C-alpha positions as CSV (number, residue, x, y, z in Angstrom):
1,M,-5.9,-10.2,3.7
2,S,-5.2,-13.8,4.5
3,F,-7.6,-15.8,6.2
4,Q,-8.8,-19.5,6.7
5,L,-12.4,-20.4,5.3
6,I,-14.5,-23.0,7.4
7,E,-17.4,-24.1,5.5
8,V,-20.2,-25.0,7.8
9,A,-23.2,-27.2,5.8
10,D,-26.1,-27.2,8.5
11,A,-27.7,-23.7,8.9
12,T,-28.7,-25.3,12.4
13,V,-25.5,-26.2,13.8
14,N,-23.9,-23.9,16.8
15,I,-21.0,-22.1,16.1
16,L,-18.1,-22.3,18.6
17,C,-15.1,-19.9,18.7
18,P,-12.2,-22.1,17.9
19,Y,-10.1,-20.6,20.9
20,C,-12.2,-20.7,24.0
21,H,-14.8,-22.9,22.6
22,H,-17.5,-20.8,23.6
23,A,-20.9,-20.9,21.7
24,V,-20.8,-17.4,19.7
25,L,-23.9,-18.8,17.8
26,D,-26.2,-21.1,20.1
27,W,-29.6,-21.8,18.7
28,N,-31.0,-22.9,22.1
29,Q,-30.6,-20.0,23.5
30,E,-33.0,-16.7,23.4
31,Q,-30.4,-14.5,22.8
32,Y,-28.5,-16.9,20.3
33,I,-25.6,-14.8,19.5
34,Q,-23.1,-14.9,22.1
35,P,-19.6,-13.3,21.1
36,C,-16.5,-13.6,23.0
37,E,-13.3,-12.0,23.2
38,H,-12.2,-13.8,19.7
39,T,-15.1,-12.7,17.8
40,L,-14.2,-10.3,15.4
41,F,-17.6,-10.1,13.3
42,M,-21.0,-12.0,12.9
43,A,-22.7,-11.1,9.5
44,M,-25.1,-12.2,7.1
45,D,-25.2,-11.6,3.4
46,L,-28.0,-9.1,4.5
47,G,-25.7,-6.9,6.9
48,F,-23.8,-7.0,9.9
49,E,-25.0,-8.6,13.4
50,F,-22.0,-7.7,15.8
51,I,-18.7,-6.0,15.0
52,A,-15.9,-5.3,17.2
53,D,-14.4,-1.9,17.0
54,R,-10.7,-3.6,16.4
55,F,-12.2,-5.0,13.1
56,E,-14.3,-2.4,12.1
57,E,-11.2,-0.1,12.0
58,V,-9.5,-2.3,9.4
59,L,-12.6,-2.5,7.2
60,S,-12.0,-0.2,3.6
61,Q,-15.8,1.2,4.6
62,S,-17.5,1.6,7.7
63,V,-20.2,-0.6,8.6
64,D,-22.7,2.7,8.1
65,E,-21.3,2.6,4.6
66,I,-21.6,-0.9,3.6
67,H,-25.6,-1.1,4.8
68,E,-26.1,1.6,2.8
69,D,-24.3,0.3,-0.4
70,P,-26.9,-1.3,-2.9
71,N,-24.8,-3.5,-4.4
72,M,-23.2,-4.4,-0.4
73,N,-21.2,-7.5,-0.3
74,V,-20.4,-8.5,2.8
75,F,-18.4,-11.7,2.3
76,A,-16.1,-9.3,-0.2
77,C,-15.5,-6.5,2.8
78,V,-14.7,-8.7,5.8
79,S,-12.5,-11.1,3.4
80,Q,-10.6,-8.0,2.0
81,A,-9.7,-6.6,5.6
82,N,-6.0,-6.9,6.6
83,Y,-6.5,-8.8,9.8
84,P,-4.0,-11.5,11.0
85,D,-4.4,-14.8,11.6
86,M,-8.0,-14.6,10.9
87,Q,-10.6,-17.4,10.8
88,I,-13.8,-16.8,9.0
89,F,-16.8,-19.6,9.4
90,K,-19.4,-19.6,6.6
91,A,-22.8,-21.1,7.3
92,D,-25.3,-21.7,5.0
93,L,-28.5,-19.6,6.2
94,G,-30.9,-22.2,4.5
95,V,-32.1,-20.0,1.9
96,E,-30.3,-20.5,-1.6
97,G,-27.2,-18.2,-2.1
98,M,-27.4,-16.5,1.7
99,Y,-24.4,-17.2,4.4
100,R,-24.1,-15.8,7.5
101,Y,-20.3,-15.5,8.6
102,V,-18.6,-15.5,11.8
103,G,-14.9,-14.2,12.0
104,F,-12.6,-15.0,14.4
105,S,-9.1,-14.2,15.6
106,K,-6.8,-14.9,18.8
107,N,-5.2,-11.4,18.4
């Protein structure tokens, strides 16, 4: 359950993979979400935008169960997953108290 949290203050900044430097969140593209092979998940406090099968396997609940939970806490779900060497980027969504989370791992 260990992970490194990297906070991104600017909601409009692109997020690059720390391993291959691919822009997984690129605001200049129509399809602004472009996961690479190192991307474990892309989620907001409102739910998941992308999740790799290998990461979903280690969650305590399925994505469907998480989305159906009226007390859904996406950050708690992803940060409690047992995945080695995970980095989580936490970016402000521009709405008070709302964030986007992007998880990466070299494995």
